[in-house]
Structures are given as structure tokens and as C-alpha cells.
Residue frames as qw, qx, qy, qz and C-alpha x, y, z in Angstrom:
[[0.011, -0.883, -0.467, 0.035, -0.01, 0.01, 0.06],
 [0.361, 0.729, -0.023, 0.581, 1.10, 3.55, -0.70],
 [0.393, -0.853, 0.171, -0.297, 1.29, 4.74, 2.90],
 [0.885, -0.372, 0.225, 0.166, 3.44, 1.76, 3.94],
 [0.770, 0.349, 0.120, 0.520, 5.68, 2.07, 0.94],
 [0.094, 0.862, -0.070, 0.493, 6.13, 5.86, 1.58],
 [0.632, -0.733, 0.217, -0.129, 7.12, 5.03, 5.19],
 [0.928, -0.069, 0.217, 0.295, 9.63, 2.51, 4.02],
 [0.641, 0.395, 0.134, 0.644, 11.42, 4.81, 1.73],
 [0.363, -0.454, -0.289, 0.760, 11.01, 7.94, 3.87],
 [0.029, -0.078, -0.311, -0.947, 8.83, 10.09, 1.75],
 [0.447, 0.230, 0.386, -0.774, 5.29, 11.36, 1.56],
 [0.550, 0.328, 0.768, 0.027, 2.63, 9.29, -0.31],
 [0.391, 0.857, 0.125, -0.312, 2.08, 12.25, -2.56],
 [0.073, -0.672, 0.646, 0.355, 5.72, 11.91, -3.75],
 [0.403, 0.000, 0.900, 0.169, 4.95, 8.38, -4.85],
 [0.482, 0.670, 0.546, -0.143, 1.90, 9.49, -6.77],
 [0.188, 0.874, -0.252, -0.371, 3.98, 12.26, -8.47],
 [0.196, -0.445, 0.811, 0.326, 6.55, 9.68, -9.54],
 [0.452, 0.304, 0.835, 0.080, 3.76, 7.52, -10.96],
 [0.370, 0.835, 0.252, -0.319, 2.20, 10.51, -12.76],
 [0.041, 0.821, -0.444, -0.357, 5.60, 11.24, -14.27],
 [0.891, 0.351, -0.253, -0.139, 5.96, 7.68, -15.53],
 [0.118, 0.633, -0.720, 0.260, 8.90, 6.90, -13.19],
 [0.227, -0.112, 0.899, -0.356, 7.10, 4.27, -11.24],
 [0.605, -0.036, -0.484, -0.631, 4.37, 1.70, -12.12],
 [0.297, -0.184, 0.824, -0.445, 2.99, -0.17, -9.13],
 [0.199, -0.226, -0.913, -0.275, 0.70, -3.05, -9.49],
 [0.426, -0.129, 0.188, -0.875, -2.94, -2.23, -8.70],
 [0.225, 0.171, 0.922, -0.266, -5.57, -4.49, -7.12],
 [0.022, 0.508, 0.756, 0.412, -9.07, -4.90, -8.46],
 [0.237, -0.849, -0.427, 0.204, -10.12, -2.20, -5.92],
 [0.408, 0.801, -0.016, 0.439, -7.33, 0.11, -7.42],
 [0.568, -0.794, 0.191, 0.101, -5.06, 0.00, -4.41],
 [0.465, 0.734, -0.487, 0.088, -1.38, 0.40, -5.32],
 [0.900, -0.382, 0.158, 0.140, 0.94, -2.44, -4.31],
 [0.221, 0.846, -0.484, 0.016, 4.76, -1.80, -4.36],
 [0.957, 0.069, -0.204, 0.195, 7.33, -4.55, -4.91],
 [0.660, -0.550, 0.124, 0.496, 10.86, -4.52, -3.48],
 [0.507, 0.267, 0.402, 0.714, 11.98, -3.47, -6.99],
 [0.001, 0.843, 0.327, 0.426, 9.58, -0.51, -6.88],
 [0.515, -0.844, -0.068, 0.134, 10.97, 0.55, -3.52],
 [0.668, -0.255, 0.275, 0.643, 14.59, 0.31, -4.75],
 [0.327, 0.539, 0.410, 0.659, 13.53, 2.46, -7.77],
 [0.228, -0.924, -0.244, -0.188, 12.05, 5.08, -5.44],
 [0.631, -0.656, 0.110, 0.399, 15.26, 5.16, -3.36],
 [0.584, 0.085, 0.370, 0.718, 17.28, 5.57, -6.59],
 [0.153, 0.738, 0.404, 0.519, 15.05, 8.42, -7.69],
 [0.424, -0.900, -0.092, 0.038, 15.18, 10.17, -4.33],
 [0.677, -0.422, 0.200, 0.568, 19.00, 9.81, -4.43],
 [0.465, 0.311, 0.382, 0.736, 19.27, 11.35, -7.85],
 [0.039, -0.819, -0.336, -0.463, 16.87, 14.20, -7.10],
 [0.490, -0.871, -0.042, -0.023, 17.97, 15.02, -3.51],
 [0.711, -0.473, 0.284, 0.436, 21.72, 14.13, -3.55],
 [0.541, 0.038, 0.469, 0.697, 22.72, 14.71, -7.11],
 [0.111, 0.513, 0.077, -0.848, 20.31, 17.54, -7.90],
 [0.006, 0.107, 0.787, 0.607, 18.63, 15.87, -10.99],
 [0.524, 0.101, 0.175, -0.828, 15.13, 16.99, -11.70],
 [0.715, 0.156, 0.632, -0.253, 12.33, 14.41, -12.44],
 [0.734, 0.650, -0.049, -0.192, 12.61, 14.93, -16.27],
 [0.199, 0.695, -0.691, 0.029, 16.41, 14.24, -15.94],
 [0.497, -0.202, 0.812, -0.229, 15.70, 11.03, -13.91],
 [0.799, 0.411, 0.338, -0.279, 13.27, 9.90, -16.64],
 [0.573, 0.741, -0.334, -0.104, 15.87, 10.50, -19.34],
 [0.075, -0.575, 0.809, -0.100, 18.61, 8.78, -17.42],
 [0.630, -0.007, 0.726, -0.277, 16.34, 5.74, -16.91],
 [0.779, 0.565, 0.173, -0.210, 15.47, 5.68, -20.63],
 [0.415, 0.785, -0.459, -0.032, 18.89, 6.21, -22.01],
 [0.059, 0.477, -0.849, 0.220, 20.68, 3.92, -19.72],
 [0.533, -0.172, -0.818, -0.129, 19.59, 0.54, -18.84],
 [0.518, -0.656, 0.012, -0.548, 17.22, 1.07, -15.96],
 [0.932, -0.321, -0.158, 0.061, 18.46, -2.15, -14.24],
 [0.717, 0.175, -0.226, 0.636, 22.09, -1.15, -14.55],
 [0.008, 0.583, -0.112, 0.804, 21.46, 2.35, -13.24],
 [0.701, -0.582, -0.049, -0.410, 19.42, 1.17, -10.33],
 [0.920, -0.188, -0.199, 0.281, 22.04, -1.37, -9.41],
 [0.478, 0.378, -0.205, 0.766, 24.80, 1.26, -9.58],
 [0.235, -0.602, 0.106, -0.756, 22.83, 3.67, -7.36],
 [0.854, -0.463, -0.114, -0.210, 21.94, 0.96, -4.90],
 [0.804, 0.029, -0.265, 0.531, 25.71, 0.13, -4.61],
 [0.190, 0.506, -0.177, 0.822, 26.40, 3.82, -3.88],
 [0.572, -0.585, -0.040, -0.574, 23.61, 4.01, -1.35],
 [0.929, -0.278, -0.230, 0.078, 24.91, 0.77, 0.34],
 [0.626, 0.216, -0.264, 0.701, 28.50, 2.21, 0.55],
 [0.078, -0.553, 0.105, -0.823, 27.20, 5.52, 1.96],
 [0.754, -0.522, -0.104, -0.385, 25.22, 3.58, 4.63],
 [0.917, -0.114, -0.239, 0.299, 28.24, 1.42, 5.51],
 [0.463, 0.389, -0.252, 0.756, 30.61, 4.41, 5.94],
 [0.377, -0.684, -0.483, 0.395, 30.57, 5.86, 9.46],
 [0.236, 0.597, 0.117, 0.758, 30.22, 9.58, 9.38],
 [0.352, -0.424, -0.508, 0.662, 30.61, 12.07, 12.23],
 [0.034, 0.074, -0.107, -0.991, 29.21, 15.07, 10.28],
 [0.357, 0.528, 0.669, -0.382, 25.62, 15.83, 10.43],
 [0.441, 0.590, 0.544, 0.401, 23.84, 16.90, 7.30],
 [0.077, -0.988, -0.128, 0.047, 23.84, 20.51, 8.45],
 [0.508, -0.645, 0.389, 0.418, 27.58, 20.40, 8.85],
 [0.569, 0.145, 0.637, 0.500, 28.13, 18.98, 5.36],
 [0.282, 0.809, 0.444, 0.261, 25.93, 21.66, 3.87],
 [0.198, -0.960, 0.065, 0.186, 27.73, 24.42, 5.68],
 [0.590, -0.379, 0.497, 0.512, 31.07, 22.98, 4.51],
 [0.536, 0.455, 0.565, 0.432, 29.83, 23.31, 0.94],
 [0.063, 0.972, 0.206, 0.093, 29.12, 27.01, 1.42],
 [0.454, -0.776, 0.288, 0.331, 32.66, 27.49, 2.75],
 [0.651, -0.016, 0.560, 0.512, 34.07, 26.11, -0.50],
 [0.042, -0.266, 0.302, 0.914, 32.95, 29.20, -2.36],
 [0.014, -0.414, -0.822, -0.390, 29.55, 27.98, -3.44],
 [0.190, -0.289, 0.035, -0.938, 26.95, 30.74, -3.23],
 [0.048, 0.228, 0.877, -0.420, 24.54, 30.15, -0.46],
 [0.299, 0.681, 0.516, -0.425, 21.80, 32.53, -1.65],
 [0.354, 0.361, 0.479, 0.718, 20.91, 33.97, -4.98],
 [0.048, 0.488, 0.279, -0.825, 19.72, 37.56, -5.44],
 [0.430, 0.708, 0.550, 0.108, 17.12, 39.03, -7.70],
 [0.425, 0.497, 0.149, 0.742, 17.76, 42.02, -9.84],
 [0.207, -0.798, -0.060, -0.562, 16.20, 44.40, -7.39],
 [0.131, 0.494, -0.659, 0.552, 18.41, 43.07, -4.54],
 [0.764, -0.336, 0.227, -0.502, 15.85, 41.00, -2.64],
 [0.046, -0.359, 0.930, -0.060, 17.50, 37.76, -1.27],
 [0.770, -0.077, -0.471, -0.423, 15.65, 34.49, -2.05]]
């Protein structure tokens, strides 16, 4: 079910619906139209979330990547990266890593033409 699948991958059920609307995900449906997610579907969602949140790829880019490259190969590669990241002990919190990126010269905020910070 969608709520259980969303909890397992750490996202909102609406996110899974959006992925389905974009053609990135195709869960099996019961006769009563309830979405059922397989382990393969959940791995695919984890890969999509990795690409969008960690690598900064938008959903159109994810769709293109999955079409151009063998989906199974790409998903396996991303699953390996995620497994390695989970296995590596890290002492930095997410906030510390983000602030380190700002210290490397990356702009933290953009400005509009009239000088209002976003």
C-alpha cells in the first residue's frame, strides 16, 4: 500500500503519486485500485530520491537517465552507492556537510535584480 511504501522509503505518499504520474514508477494495482509496491519498486524510489536530492537531478532528468541507460544497470549502480554510504561511518551531520559546501565558495543565496534575497 502507498502509505506503507512511503514510510519504508522515507517520503510522503504524494511523492509516490507524483513519480507515478511522471511515468517513473508503475506499481501493480488490485481490483479495488489499491497500489501495491514490490521490493524492486521501492529500490527504484530510493534511486529516484538519491538522484533528485543528492545529485540535484530533476524528475525529467531522472526519466531521461532511466530511458537512455539500462534502468536495471542504473538502479544497481545507485543501490551500490547507497549501500556504501550507509556502511561508511560519518561524524558530520547533514547541516555540517551543507555548511562546508558553502565554505568552499559555493553561493548560499541568490539575489534578484532588485536586490531581494531569495
